[in-house]
PQR file of N, CA, C, O and H, with PARSE charges and radii, in Angstrom:
ATOM      1  N   MET A   1     -33.621  22.124  52.015 -0.4000 1.5000
ATOM      2  CA  MET A   1     -34.630  21.238  51.756 -0.0000 2.0000
ATOM      3  C   MET A   1     -34.678  21.250  50.165  0.5500 1.7000
ATOM      4  O   MET A   1     -35.094  20.211  49.652 -0.5500 1.4000
ATOM      5  N   ALA A   2     -34.375  22.096  49.475 -0.4000 1.5000
ATOM      6  CA  ALA A   2     -34.660  22.144  47.933 -0.0000 2.0000
ATOM      7  C   ALA A   2     -33.558  21.257  47.503  0.5500 1.7000
ATOM      8  O   ALA A   2     -33.863  20.528  46.558 -0.5500 1.4000
ATOM      9  H   ALA A   2     -34.037  22.940  49.892  0.4000 1.0000
ATOM     10  N   GLY A   3     -32.439  21.144  47.925 -0.4000 1.5000
ATOM     11  CA  GLY A   3     -31.394  20.070  47.473 -0.0000 2.0000
ATOM     12  C   GLY A   3     -31.791  18.781  47.392  0.5500 1.7000
ATOM     13  O   GLY A   3     -31.580  18.011  46.455 -0.5500 1.4000
ATOM     14  H   GLY A   3     -32.192  21.736  48.692  0.4000 1.0000
ATOM     15  N   VAL A   4     -32.434  18.545  48.503 -0.4000 1.5000
ATOM     16  CA  VAL A   4     -33.069  16.934  48.624 -0.0000 2.0000
ATOM     17  C   VAL A   4     -34.052  16.685  47.561  0.5500 1.7000
ATOM     18  O   VAL A   4     -34.190  15.574  47.049 -0.5500 1.4000
ATOM     19  H   VAL A   4     -32.605  19.172  49.264  0.4000 1.0000
ATOM     20  N   HIS A   5     -34.714  17.690  47.239 -0.4000 1.5000
ATOM     21  CA  HIS A   5     -35.812  17.477  46.259 -0.0000 2.0000
ATOM     22  C   HIS A   5     -35.224  17.333  44.848  0.5500 1.7000
ATOM     23  O   HIS A   5     -35.594  16.463  44.059 -0.5500 1.4000
ATOM     24  H   HIS A   5     -34.602  18.593  47.654  0.4000 1.0000
ATOM     25  N   ARG A   6     -34.195  18.334  44.566 -0.4000 1.5000
ATOM     26  CA  ARG A   6     -33.542  18.266  43.355 -0.0000 2.0000
ATOM     27  C   ARG A   6     -32.847  17.088  43.049  0.5500 1.7000
ATOM     28  O   ARG A   6     -32.828  16.641  41.902 -0.5500 1.4000
ATOM     29  H   ARG A   6     -33.894  19.041  45.207  0.4000 1.0000
ATOM     30  N   LYS A   7     -32.160  16.448  44.175 -0.4000 1.5000
ATOM     31  CA  LYS A   7     -31.557  15.194  44.074 -0.0000 2.0000
ATOM     32  C   LYS A   7     -32.493  14.135  43.833  0.5500 1.7000
ATOM     33  O   LYS A   7     -32.163  13.246  43.048 -0.5500 1.4000
ATOM     34  H   LYS A   7     -32.175  16.811  45.107  0.4000 1.0000
ATOM     35  N   LEU A   8     -33.692  14.097  44.434 -0.4000 1.5000
ATOM     36  CA  LEU A   8     -34.516  13.045  44.435 -0.0000 2.0000
ATOM     37  C   LEU A   8     -35.242  13.076  42.683  0.5500 1.7000
ATOM     38  O   LEU A   8     -35.528  12.087  42.007 -0.5500 1.4000
ATOM     39  H   LEU A   8     -33.961  14.819  45.072  0.4000 1.0000
ATOM     40  N   GLY A   9     -35.380  14.395  42.334 -0.4000 1.5000
ATOM     41  CA  GLY A   9     -35.651  14.541  40.989 -0.0000 2.0000
ATOM     42  C   GLY A   9     -34.672  13.940  39.971  0.5500 1.7000
ATOM     43  O   GLY A   9     -35.070  13.396  38.940 -0.5500 1.4000
ATOM     44  H   GLY A   9     -35.148  15.198  42.883  0.4000 1.0000
ATOM     45  N   TYR A  10     -33.425  14.056  40.286 -0.4000 1.5000
ATOM     46  CA  TYR A  10     -32.377  13.715  39.221 -0.0000 2.0000
ATOM     47  C   TYR A  10     -32.576  12.019  39.316  0.5500 1.7000
ATOM     48  O   TYR A  10     -32.700  11.423  38.246 -0.5500 1.4000
ATOM     49  H   TYR A  10     -33.102  14.498  41.123  0.4000 1.0000
ATOM     50  N   MET A  11     -32.602  11.354  40.402 -0.4000 1.5000
ATOM     51  CA  MET A  11     -32.913   9.975  40.633 -0.0000 2.0000
ATOM     52  C   MET A  11     -34.160   9.377  39.769  0.5500 1.7000
ATOM     53  O   MET A  11     -34.136   8.298  39.175 -0.5500 1.4000
ATOM     54  H   MET A  11     -32.502  11.837  41.271  0.4000 1.0000
ATOM     55  N   VAL A  12     -35.238  10.277  39.814 -0.4000 1.5000
ATOM     56  CA  VAL A  12     -36.550   9.588  39.250 -0.0000 2.0000
ATOM     57  C   VAL A  12     -36.213   9.814  37.823  0.5500 1.7000
ATOM     58  O   VAL A  12     -36.603   8.970  37.016 -0.5500 1.4000
ATOM     59  H   VAL A  12     -35.257  11.153  40.296  0.4000 1.0000
ATOM     60  N   ALA A  13     -35.515  10.877  37.388 -0.4000 1.5000
ATOM     61  CA  ALA A  13     -35.274  11.107  35.867 -0.0000 2.0000
ATOM     62  C   ALA A  13     -34.233  10.138  35.344  0.5500 1.7000
ATOM     63  O   ALA A  13     -34.306   9.735  34.183 -0.5500 1.4000
ATOM     64  H   ALA A  13     -35.198  11.562  38.044  0.4000 1.0000
ATOM     65  N   MET A  14     -33.341   9.780  36.099 -0.4000 1.5000
ATOM     66  CA  MET A  14     -32.194   8.971  35.758 -0.0000 2.0000
ATOM     67  C   MET A  14     -32.946   7.473  35.711  0.5500 1.7000
ATOM     68  O   MET A  14     -32.525   6.707  34.845 -0.5500 1.4000
ATOM     69  H   MET A  14     -33.282  10.108  37.042  0.4000 1.0000
ATOM     70  N   GLY A  15     -33.686   7.150  36.305 -0.4000 1.5000
ATOM     71  CA  GLY A  15     -34.447   5.795  36.430 -0.0000 2.0000
ATOM     72  C   GLY A  15     -35.328   5.707  35.242  0.5500 1.7000
ATOM     73  O   GLY A  15     -35.203   4.735  34.497 -0.5500 1.4000
ATOM     74  H   GLY A  15     -34.028   7.772  37.009  0.4000 1.0000
ATOM     75  N   THR A  16     -36.148   6.565  35.006 -0.4000 1.5000
ATOM     76  CA  THR A  16     -36.873   6.885  33.781 -0.0000 2.0000
ATOM     77  C   THR A  16     -36.168   6.732  32.502  0.5500 1.7000
ATOM     78  O   THR A  16     -36.516   5.909  31.656 -0.5500 1.4000
ATOM     79  H   THR A  16     -36.250   7.355  35.611  0.4000 1.0000
ATOM     80  N   GLU A  17     -35.143   7.557  32.365 -0.4000 1.5000
ATOM     81  CA  GLU A  17     -34.243   7.474  31.208 -0.0000 2.0000
ATOM     82  C   GLU A  17     -33.561   6.342  30.964  0.5500 1.7000
ATOM     83  O   GLU A  17     -33.328   6.062  29.789 -0.5500 1.4000
ATOM     84  H   GLU A  17     -34.861   8.225  33.053  0.4000 1.0000
ATOM     85  N   LEU A  18     -33.174   5.596  31.866 -0.4000 1.5000
ATOM     86  CA  LEU A  18     -32.526   4.413  31.767 -0.0000 2.0000
ATOM     87  C   LEU A  18     -33.283   3.381  31.193  0.5500 1.7000
ATOM     88  O   LEU A  18     -32.841   2.698  30.269 -0.5500 1.4000
ATOM     89  H   LEU A  18     -33.364   5.824  32.821  0.4000 1.0000
ATOM     90  N   GLY A  19     -34.591   3.198  31.768 -0.4000 1.5000
ATOM     91  CA  GLY A  19     -35.629   2.225  31.330 -0.0000 2.0000
ATOM     92  C   GLY A  19     -35.953   2.594  29.922  0.5500 1.7000
ATOM     93  O   GLY A  19     -35.881   1.682  29.099 -0.5500 1.4000
ATOM     94  H   GLY A  19     -34.950   3.753  32.519  0.4000 1.0000
ATOM     95  N   ALA A  20     -36.283   3.730  29.526 -0.4000 1.5000
ATOM     96  CA  ALA A  20     -36.679   4.258  28.446 -0.0000 2.0000
ATOM     97  C   ALA A  20     -35.537   4.011  27.213  0.5500 1.7000
ATOM     98  O   ALA A  20     -35.865   3.533  26.126 -0.5500 1.4000
ATOM     99  H   ALA A  20     -36.342   4.471  30.195  0.4000 1.0000
ATOM    100  N   LEU A  21     -34.464   4.318  27.470 -0.4000 1.5000
ATOM    101  CA  LEU A  21     -33.503   4.104  26.279 -0.0000 2.0000
ATOM    102  C   LEU A  21     -33.201   2.543  26.246  0.5500 1.7000
ATOM    103  O   LEU A  21     -32.986   2.092  25.121 -0.5500 1.4000
ATOM    104  H   LEU A  21     -34.198   4.705  28.352  0.4000 1.0000
ATOM    105  N   VAL A  22     -33.155   1.699  27.254 -0.4000 1.5000
ATOM    106  CA  VAL A  22     -32.770   0.375  27.187 -0.0000 2.0000
ATOM    107  C   VAL A  22     -34.148  -0.305  26.456  0.5500 1.7000
ATOM    108  O   VAL A  22     -34.079  -0.995  25.439 -0.5500 1.4000
ATOM    109  H   VAL A  22     -33.330   2.065  28.168  0.4000 1.0000
ATOM    110  N   GLY A  23     -35.175  -0.041  27.033 -0.4000 1.5000
ATOM    111  CA  GLY A  23     -36.444  -0.536  26.567 -0.0000 2.0000
ATOM    112  C   GLY A  23     -36.750  -0.045  25.085  0.5500 1.7000
ATOM    113  O   GLY A  23     -37.172  -0.797  24.208 -0.5500 1.4000
ATOM    114  H   GLY A  23     -35.231   0.519  27.860  0.4000 1.0000
ATOM    115  N   GLY A  24     -36.527   1.092  24.941 -0.4000 1.5000
ATOM    116  CA  GLY A  24     -36.901   1.750  23.443 -0.0000 2.0000
ATOM    117  C   GLY A  24     -35.961   1.008  22.460  0.5500 1.7000
ATOM    118  O   GLY A  24     -36.375   0.645  21.359 -0.5500 1.4000
ATOM    119  H   GLY A  24     -36.183   1.703  25.654  0.4000 1.0000
ATOM    120  N   GLY A  25     -34.717   0.794  22.862 -0.4000 1.5000
ATOM    121  CA  GLY A  25     -33.760   0.307  22.090 -0.0000 2.0000
ATOM    122  C   GLY A  25     -34.148  -1.022  21.441  0.5500 1.7000
ATOM    123  O   GLY A  25     -34.120  -1.328  20.249 -0.5500 1.4000
ATOM    124  H   GLY A  25     -34.380   1.088  23.756  0.4000 1.0000
ATOM    125  N   ALA A  26     -34.586  -1.876  22.710 -0.4000 1.5000
ATOM    126  CA  ALA A  26     -35.017  -3.172  22.440 -0.0000 2.0000
ATOM    127  C   ALA A  26     -36.373  -3.424  21.708  0.5500 1.7000
ATOM    128  O   ALA A  26     -36.572  -4.530  21.207 -0.5500 1.4000
ATOM    129  H   ALA A  26     -34.608  -1.628  23.679  0.4000 1.0000
ATOM    130  N   LEU A  27     -37.208  -2.546  21.638 -0.4000 1.5000
ATOM    131  CA  LEU A  27     -38.548  -2.446  21.133 -0.0000 2.0000
ATOM    132  C   LEU A  27     -38.241  -1.965  19.582  0.5500 1.7000
ATOM    133  O   LEU A  27     -38.745  -2.483  18.585 -0.5500 1.4000
ATOM    134  H   LEU A  27     -37.046  -1.648  22.045  0.4000 1.0000
ATOM    135  N   LEU A  28     -37.457  -1.040  19.590 -0.4000 1.5000
ATOM    136  CA  LEU A  28     -37.110  -0.345  18.128 -0.0000 2.0000
ATOM    137  C   LEU A  28     -36.421  -1.756  17.226  0.5500 1.7000
ATOM    138  O   LEU A  28     -36.749  -2.096  16.090 -0.5500 1.4000
ATOM    139  H   LEU A  28     -37.048  -0.619  20.400  0.4000 1.0000
ATOM    140  N   GLY A  29     -35.578  -2.299  17.953 -0.4000 1.5000
ATOM    141  CA  GLY A  29     -34.775  -3.305  17.138 -0.0000 2.0000
ATOM    142  C   GLY A  29     -35.615  -4.555  16.879  0.5500 1.7000
ATOM    143  O   GLY A  29     -35.570  -5.064  15.760 -0.5500 1.4000
ATOM    144  H   GLY A  29     -35.311  -2.023  18.877  0.4000 1.0000
ATOM    145  N   ALA A  30     -36.466  -5.144  17.950 -0.4000 1.5000
ATOM    146  CA  ALA A  30     -37.544  -5.984  17.578 -0.0000 2.0000
ATOM    147  C   ALA A  30     -38.385  -5.583  16.313  0.5500 1.7000
ATOM    148  O   ALA A  30     -38.635  -6.425  15.452 -0.5500 1.4000
ATOM    149  H   ALA A  30     -36.502  -4.730  18.860  0.4000 1.0000
ATOM    150  N   TYR A  31     -38.885  -4.076  16.199 -0.4000 1.5000
ATOM    151  CA  TYR A  31     -39.633  -3.929  15.169 -0.0000 2.0000
ATOM    152  C   TYR A  31     -38.877  -3.878  13.868  0.5500 1.7000
ATOM    153  O   TYR A  31     -39.459  -4.255  12.850 -0.5500 1.4000
ATOM    154  H   TYR A  31     -38.682  -3.392  16.899  0.4000 1.0000
ATOM    155  N   MET A  32     -37.612  -3.439  13.803 -0.4000 1.5000
ATOM    156  CA  MET A  32     -36.788  -3.461  12.553 -0.0000 2.0000
ATOM    157  C   MET A  32     -36.596  -4.825  12.308  0.5500 1.7000
ATOM    158  O   MET A  32     -36.600  -5.137  11.117 -0.5500 1.4000
ATOM    159  H   MET A  32     -37.140  -3.133  14.630  0.4000 1.0000
ATOM    160  N   ASP A  33     -36.417  -5.774  13.179 -0.4000 1.5000
ATOM    161  CA  ASP A  33     -35.941  -7.033  12.846 -0.0000 2.0000
ATOM    162  C   ASP A  33     -37.288  -7.719  12.150  0.5500 1.7000
ATOM    163  O   ASP A  33     -37.159  -8.486  11.196 -0.5500 1.4000
ATOM    164  H   ASP A  33     -36.413  -5.520  14.146  0.4000 1.0000
ATOM    165  N   ASP A  34     -38.398  -7.432  12.620 -0.4000 1.5000
ATOM    166  CA  ASP A  34     -39.650  -8.113  11.897 -0.0000 2.0000
ATOM    167  C   ASP A  34     -39.894  -7.596  10.686  0.5500 1.7000
ATOM    168  O   ASP A  34     -40.278  -8.229   9.703 -0.5500 1.4000
ATOM    169  H   ASP A  34     -38.503  -6.809  13.395  0.4000 1.0000
ATOM    170  N   HIS A  35     -39.613  -6.127  10.770 -0.4000 1.5000
ATOM    171  CA  HIS A  35     -39.814  -5.258   9.357 -0.0000 2.0000
ATOM    172  C   HIS A  35     -38.846  -5.749   8.066  0.5500 1.7000
ATOM    173  O   HIS A  35     -39.259  -5.769   6.907 -0.5500 1.4000
ATOM    174  H   HIS A  35     -39.301  -5.612  11.569  0.4000 1.0000
ATOM    175  N   PHE A  36     -37.538  -6.126   8.456 -0.4000 1.5000
ATOM    176  CA  PHE A  36     -36.607  -6.273   7.422 -0.0000 2.0000
ATOM    177  C   PHE A  36     -35.967  -7.755   7.617  0.5500 1.7000
ATOM    178  O   PHE A  36     -34.975  -8.150   7.005 -0.5500 1.4000
ATOM    179  H   PHE A  36     -37.202  -6.110   9.397  0.4000 1.0000
ATOM    180  N   GLY A  37     -36.690  -8.495   8.557 -0.4000 1.5000
ATOM    181  CA  GLY A  37     -36.194 -10.087   8.347 -0.0000 2.0000
ATOM    182  C   GLY A  37     -34.777 -10.248   8.888  0.5500 1.7000
ATOM    183  O   GLY A  37     -34.164 -11.182   8.369 -0.5500 1.4000
ATOM    184  H   GLY A  37     -37.496  -8.174   9.054  0.4000 1.0000
ATOM    185  N   THR A  38     -34.027  -9.452   9.942 -0.4000 1.5000
ATOM    186  CA  THR A  38     -32.601  -9.562  10.091 -0.0000 2.0000
ATOM    187  C   THR A  38     -32.532 -10.141  11.558  0.5500 1.7000
ATOM    188  O   THR A  38     -31.728  -9.720  12.390 -0.5500 1.4000
ATOM    189  H   THR A  38     -34.525  -8.694  10.363  0.4000 1.0000
ATOM    190  N   GLN A  39     -33.401 -11.094  11.788 -0.4000 1.5000
ATOM    191  CA  GLN A  39     -33.271 -11.624  13.238 -0.0000 2.0000
ATOM    192  C   GLN A  39     -31.938 -12.201  13.593  0.5500 1.7000
ATOM    193  O   GLN A  39     -31.434 -12.941  12.748 -0.5500 1.4000
ATOM    194  H   GLN A  39     -34.054 -11.436  11.112  0.4000 1.0000
ATOM    195  N   PRO A  40     -31.336 -12.001  14.614 -0.5600 1.5000
ATOM    196  CA  PRO A  40     -31.494 -11.045  15.826  0.2800 2.0000
ATOM    197  C   PRO A  40     -30.633  -9.918  15.647  0.5500 1.7000
ATOM    198  O   PRO A  40     -30.473  -9.301  16.700 -0.5500 1.4000
ATOM    199  N   TRP A  41     -29.997  -9.421  14.616 -0.4000 1.5000
ATOM    200  CA  TRP A  41     -28.905  -8.599  14.639 -0.0000 2.0000
ATOM    201  C   TRP A  41     -29.373  -7.098  14.908  0.5500 1.7000
ATOM    202  O   TRP A  41     -28.687  -6.322  15.573 -0.5500 1.4000
ATOM    203  H   TRP A  41     -30.127  -9.923  13.760  0.4000 1.0000
ATOM    204  N   LEU A  42     -30.630  -6.744  14.323 -0.4000 1.5000
ATOM    205  CA  LEU A  42     -30.999  -5.383  14.598 -0.0000 2.0000
ATOM    206  C   LEU A  42     -31.401  -5.261  16.070  0.5500 1.7000
ATOM    207  O   LEU A  42     -30.947  -4.315  16.714 -0.5500 1.4000
ATOM    208  H   LEU A  42     -31.187  -7.374  13.783  0.4000 1.0000
ATOM    209  N   SER A  43     -32.059  -5.974  16.539 -0.4000 1.5000
ATOM    210  CA  SER A  43     -32.399  -6.233  17.987 -0.0000 2.0000
ATOM    211  C   SER A  43     -31.203  -6.023  19.043  0.5500 1.7000
ATOM    212  O   SER A  43     -31.255  -5.269  20.015 -0.5500 1.4000
ATOM    213  H   SER A  43     -32.427  -6.743  16.017  0.4000 1.0000
ATOM    214  N   LEU A  44     -30.102  -6.844  18.664 -0.4000 1.5000
ATOM    215  CA  LEU A  44     -29.088  -6.873  19.601 -0.0000 2.0000
ATOM    216  C   LEU A  44     -28.071  -5.566  19.380  0.5500 1.7000
ATOM    217  O   LEU A  44     -27.334  -5.222  20.304 -0.5500 1.4000
ATOM    218  H   LEU A  44     -30.060  -7.456  17.875  0.4000 1.0000
ATOM    219  N   THR A  45     -28.072  -4.885  18.156 -0.4000 1.5000
ATOM    220  CA  THR A  45     -27.620  -3.791  17.835 -0.0000 2.0000
ATOM    221  C   THR A  45     -28.265  -2.676  18.706  0.5500 1.7000
ATOM    222  O   THR A  45     -27.646  -2.118  19.612 -0.5500 1.4000
ATOM    223  H   THR A  45     -28.671  -5.164  17.406  0.4000 1.0000
ATOM    224  N   CYS A  46     -29.484  -2.403  18.388 -0.4000 1.5000
ATOM    225  CA  CYS A  46     -30.342  -1.329  19.027 -0.0000 2.0000
ATOM    226  C   CYS A  46     -30.315  -1.528  20.496  0.5500 1.7000
ATOM    227  O   CYS A  46     -30.278  -0.472  21.128 -0.5500 1.4000
ATOM    228  H   CYS A  46     -29.987  -2.856  17.652  0.4000 1.0000
ATOM    229  N   LEU A  47     -30.325  -2.557  21.161 -0.4000 1.5000
ATOM    230  CA  LEU A  47     -30.178  -2.915  22.485 -0.0000 2.0000
ATOM    231  C   LEU A  47     -28.891  -2.495  23.045  0.5500 1.7000
ATOM    232  O   LEU A  47     -28.982  -2.010  24.173 -0.5500 1.4000
ATOM    233  H   LEU A  47     -30.356  -3.415  20.648  0.4000 1.0000
ATOM    234  N   LEU A  48     -27.708  -2.557  22.539 -0.4000 1.5000
ATOM    235  CA  LEU A  48     -26.592  -2.308  22.639 -0.0000 2.0000
ATOM    236  C   LEU A  48     -26.411  -0.622  22.717  0.5500 1.7000
ATOM    237  O   LEU A  48     -25.907  -0.007  23.657 -0.5500 1.4000
ATOM    238  H   LEU A  48     -27.634  -2.950  21.622  0.4000 1.0000
ATOM    239  N   VAL A  49     -26.820  -0.197  21.794 -0.4000 1.5000
ATOM    240  CA  VAL A  49     -26.730   1.467  21.676 -0.0000 2.0000
ATOM    241  C   VAL A  49     -27.723   1.906  22.613  0.5500 1.7000
ATOM    242  O   VAL A  49     -27.461   2.982  23.152 -0.5500 1.4000
ATOM    243  H   VAL A  49     -27.230  -0.696  21.031  0.4000 1.0000
ATOM    244  N   GLY A  50     -28.847   1.322  22.962 -0.4000 1.5000
ATOM    245  CA  GLY A  50     -29.754   1.837  24.084 -0.0000 2.0000
ATOM    246  C   GLY A  50     -28.766   1.661  25.439  0.5500 1.7000
ATOM    247  O   GLY A  50     -28.604   2.644  26.163 -0.5500 1.4000
ATOM    248  H   GLY A  50     -29.059   0.449  22.524  0.4000 1.0000
ATOM    249  N   ILE A  51     -28.203   0.567  25.715 -0.4000 1.5000
ATOM    250  CA  ILE A  51     -27.460   0.310  26.848 -0.0000 2.0000
ATOM    251  C   ILE A  51     -26.238   1.427  26.992  0.5500 1.7000
ATOM    252  O   ILE A  51     -26.007   2.077  28.011 -0.5500 1.4000
ATOM    253  H   ILE A  51     -28.334  -0.231  25.126  0.4000 1.0000
ATOM    254  N   ALA A  52     -25.578   1.493  25.860 -0.4000 1.5000
ATOM    255  CA  ALA A  52     -24.577   2.549  25.970 -0.0000 2.0000
ATOM    256  C   ALA A  52     -25.114   4.012  26.178  0.5500 1.7000
ATOM    257  O   ALA A  52     -24.595   4.784  26.984 -0.5500 1.4000
ATOM    258  H   ALA A  52     -25.765   0.964  25.032  0.4000 1.0000
ATOM    259  N   ALA A  53     -26.150   4.322  25.422 -0.4000 1.5000
ATOM    260  CA  ALA A  53     -26.759   5.575  25.602 -0.0000 2.0000
ATOM    261  C   ALA A  53     -27.320   5.895  27.069  0.5500 1.7000
ATOM    262  O   ALA A  53     -27.305   7.039  27.524 -0.5500 1.4000
ATOM    263  H   ALA A  53     -26.571   3.695  24.767  0.4000 1.0000
ATOM    264  N   ALA A  54     -27.790   4.849  27.733 -0.4000 1.5000
ATOM    265  CA  ALA A  54     -28.169   4.784  29.258 -0.0000 2.0000
ATOM    266  C   ALA A  54     -27.067   4.821  30.212  0.5500 1.7000
ATOM    267  O   ALA A  54     -27.169   5.395  31.296 -0.5500 1.4000
ATOM    268  H   ALA A  54     -27.803   3.920  27.363  0.4000 1.0000
ATOM    269  N   THR A  55     -25.842   4.118  29.757 -0.4000 1.5000
ATOM    270  CA  THR A  55     -24.705   4.454  30.564 -0.0000 2.0000
ATOM    271  C   THR A  55     -24.327   5.886  30.566  0.5500 1.7000
ATOM    272  O   THR A  55     -24.170   6.515  31.613 -0.5500 1.4000
ATOM    273  H   THR A  55     -25.759   3.652  28.876  0.4000 1.0000
ATOM    274  N   TRP A  56     -24.182   6.393  29.390 -0.4000 1.5000
ATOM    275  CA  TRP A  56     -23.617   7.785  29.152 -0.0000 2.0000
ATOM    276  C   TRP A  56     -24.554   8.771  29.947  0.5500 1.7000
ATOM    277  O   TRP A  56     -24.010   9.604  30.672 -0.5500 1.4000
ATOM    278  H   TRP A  56     -24.309   5.883  28.540  0.4000 1.0000
ATOM    279  N   ARG A  57     -25.923   8.732  29.860 -0.4000 1.5000
ATOM    280  CA  ARG A  57     -26.863   9.512  30.879 -0.0000 2.0000
ATOM    281  C   ARG A  57     -26.702   9.301  32.376  0.5500 1.7000
ATOM    282  O   ARG A  57     -26.717  10.229  33.185 -0.5500 1.4000
ATOM    283  H   ARG A  57     -26.365   8.055  29.271  0.4000 1.0000
ATOM    284  N   MET A  58     -26.557   8.094  32.672 -0.4000 1.5000
ATOM    285  CA  MET A  58     -26.150   7.825  34.203 -0.0000 2.0000
ATOM    286  C   MET A  58     -24.910   8.618  34.591  0.5500 1.7000
ATOM    287  O   MET A  58     -24.816   9.332  35.589 -0.5500 1.4000
ATOM    288  H   MET A  58     -26.545   7.341  32.015  0.4000 1.0000
ATOM    289  N   ALA A  59     -23.901   8.386  33.605 -0.4000 1.5000
ATOM    290  CA  ALA A  59     -22.679   9.287  34.029 -0.0000 2.0000
ATOM    291  C   ALA A  59     -23.030  10.574  34.104  0.5500 1.7000
ATOM    292  O   ALA A  59     -22.731  11.156  35.146 -0.5500 1.4000
ATOM    293  H   ALA A  59     -23.978   7.806  32.794  0.4000 1.0000
ATOM    294  N   TYR A  60     -23.587  11.167  33.270 -0.4000 1.5000
ATOM    295  CA  TYR A  60     -24.097  12.660  33.260 -0.0000 2.0000
ATOM    296  C   TYR A  60     -24.753  12.937  34.632  0.5500 1.7000
ATOM    297  O   TYR A  60     -24.334  13.817  35.384 -0.5500 1.4000
ATOM    298  H   TYR A  60     -23.830  10.694  32.423  0.4000 1.0000
ATOM    299  N   TYR A  61     -25.737  12.190  34.898 -0.4000 1.5000
ATOM    300  CA  TYR A  61     -26.389  12.529  36.384 -0.0000 2.0000
ATOM    301  C   TYR A  61     -25.390  12.482  37.591  0.5500 1.7000
ATOM    302  O   TYR A  61     -25.278  13.350  38.457 -0.5500 1.4000
ATOM    303  H   TYR A  61     -26.077  11.475  34.287  0.4000 1.0000
ATOM    304  N   ILE A  62     -24.732  11.392  37.499 -0.4000 1.5000
ATOM    305  CA  ILE A  62     -23.705  11.088  38.588 -0.0000 2.0000
ATOM    306  C   ILE A  62     -22.751  12.253  38.754  0.5500 1.7000
ATOM    307  O   ILE A  62     -22.480  12.673  39.879 -0.5500 1.4000
ATOM    308  H   ILE A  62     -24.822  10.687  36.796  0.4000 1.0000
ATOM    309  N   ARG A  63     -22.177  12.843  37.531 -0.4000 1.5000
ATOM    310  CA  ARG A  63     -21.225  13.907  37.627 -0.0000 2.0000
ATOM    311  C   ARG A  63     -21.888  15.113  38.267  0.5500 1.7000
ATOM    312  O   ARG A  63     -21.374  15.865  39.095 -0.5500 1.4000
ATOM    313  H   ARG A  63     -22.397  12.502  36.617  0.4000 1.0000
ATOM    314  N   ARG A  64     -23.390  15.193  37.638 -0.4000 1.5000
ATOM    315  CA  ARG A  64     -24.131  16.486  38.151 -0.0000 2.0000
ATOM    316  C   ARG A  64     -24.357  16.516  39.505  0.5500 1.7000
ATOM    317  O   ARG A  64     -24.313  17.579  40.125 -0.5500 1.4000
ATOM    318  H   ARG A  64     -23.807  14.582  36.965  0.4000 1.0000
ATOM    319  N   LEU A  65     -24.640  15.256  40.132 -0.4000 1.5000
ATOM    320  CA  LEU A  65     -24.944  15.123  41.370 -0.0000 2.0000
ATOM    321  C   LEU A  65     -23.637  15.553  42.450  0.5500 1.7000
ATOM    322  O   LEU A  65     -23.653  16.334  43.401 -0.5500 1.4000
ATOM    323  H   LEU A  65     -24.676  14.393  39.629  0.4000 1.0000
ATOM    324  N   ASN A  66     -22.572  14.757  41.926 -0.4000 1.5000
ATOM    325  CA  ASN A  66     -21.247  15.171  42.647 -0.0000 2.0000
ATOM    326  C   ASN A  66     -20.946  16.525  42.478  0.5500 1.7000
ATOM    327  O   ASN A  66     -20.470  17.031  43.495 -0.5500 1.4000
ATOM    328  H   ASN A  66     -22.558  14.122  41.154  0.4000 1.0000
ATOM    329  N   ARG A  67     -21.081  17.330  41.450 -0.4000 1.5000
ATOM    330  CA  ARG A  67     -20.885  18.634  41.276 -0.0000 2.0000
ATOM    331  C   ARG A  67     -21.705  19.619  42.323  0.5500 1.7000
ATOM    332  O   ARG A  67     -21.217  20.603  42.878 -0.5500 1.4000
ATOM    333  H   ARG A  67     -21.467  16.919  40.624  0.4000 1.0000
ATOM    334  N   GLU A  68     -22.961  19.171  42.458 -0.4000 1.5000
ATOM    335  CA  GLU A  68     -23.889  19.839  43.515 -0.0000 2.0000
ATOM    336  C   GLU A  68     -23.387  19.589  44.689  0.5500 1.7000
ATOM    337  O   GLU A  68     -23.328  20.538  45.472 -0.5500 1.4000
ATOM    338  H   GLU A  68     -23.357  18.371  42.007  0.4000 1.0000
ATOM    339  N   ASP A  69     -22.966  18.450  45.064 -0.4000 1.5000
ATOM    340  CA  ASP A  69     -22.792  17.945  46.621 -0.0000 2.0000
ATOM    341  C   ASP A  69     -21.312  18.813  46.838  0.5500 1.7000
ATOM    342  O   ASP A  69     -21.144  19.362  47.927 -0.5500 1.4000
ATOM    343  H   ASP A  69     -23.014  17.679  44.428  0.4000 1.0000
ATOM    344  N   SER A  70     -20.393  18.909  45.924 -0.4000 1.5000
ATOM    345  CA  SER A  70     -19.153  19.655  46.251 -0.0000 2.0000
ATOM    346  C   SER A  70     -19.640  21.300  46.264  0.5500 1.7000
ATOM    347  O   SER A  70     -18.863  22.107  46.775 -0.5500 1.4000
ATOM    348  H   SER A  70     -20.529  18.464  45.039  0.4000 1.0000
ATOM    349  N   GLU A  71     -20.632  21.668  45.830 -0.4000 1.5000
ATOM    350  CA  GLU A  71     -21.111  23.202  45.698 -0.0000 2.0000
ATOM    351  C   GLU A  71     -21.525  23.360  47.227  0.5500 1.7000
ATOM    352  O   GLU A  71     -21.018  24.193  47.978 -0.5500 1.4000
ATOM    353  H   GLU A  71     -21.263  21.012  45.415  0.4000 1.0000
ATOM    354  N   ASP A  72     -22.525  22.441  47.592 -0.4000 1.5000
ATOM    355  CA  ASP A  72     -23.011  22.437  48.848 -0.0000 2.0000
ATOM    356  C   ASP A  72     -22.380  22.660  50.078  0.5500 1.7000
ATOM    357  O   ASP A  72     -22.912  23.221  51.036 -0.5500 1.4000
ATOM    358  H   ASP A  72     -22.937  21.765  46.982  0.4000 1.0000
ATOM    359  N   GLN A  73     -21.080  22.154  50.038 -0.4000 1.5000
ATOM    360  CA  GLN A  73     -19.929  21.990  51.241 -0.0000 2.0000
ATOM    361  C   GLN A  73     -19.401  23.335  51.281  0.5500 1.7000
ATOM    362  O   GLN A  73     -18.502  23.622  52.071 -0.5500 1.4000
ATOM    363  H   GLN A  73     -20.647  21.698  49.260  0.4000 1.0000
TER
END
């Protein structure tokens, strides 16, 4: 039963991190655009960096879940 709870925890963490990375990148980019007057370039750059970081973290969690599934069998 502990394995199911651990997997659920990974899924919750993955969803939280994905939202935080993409949303944080968008908010940071919008703030920097307002501060430096570079609309829309810093927003787009920070958003793309956030998406890339979220993709990397999602791949990490998928690898980790797959590794635990293979160890359970």
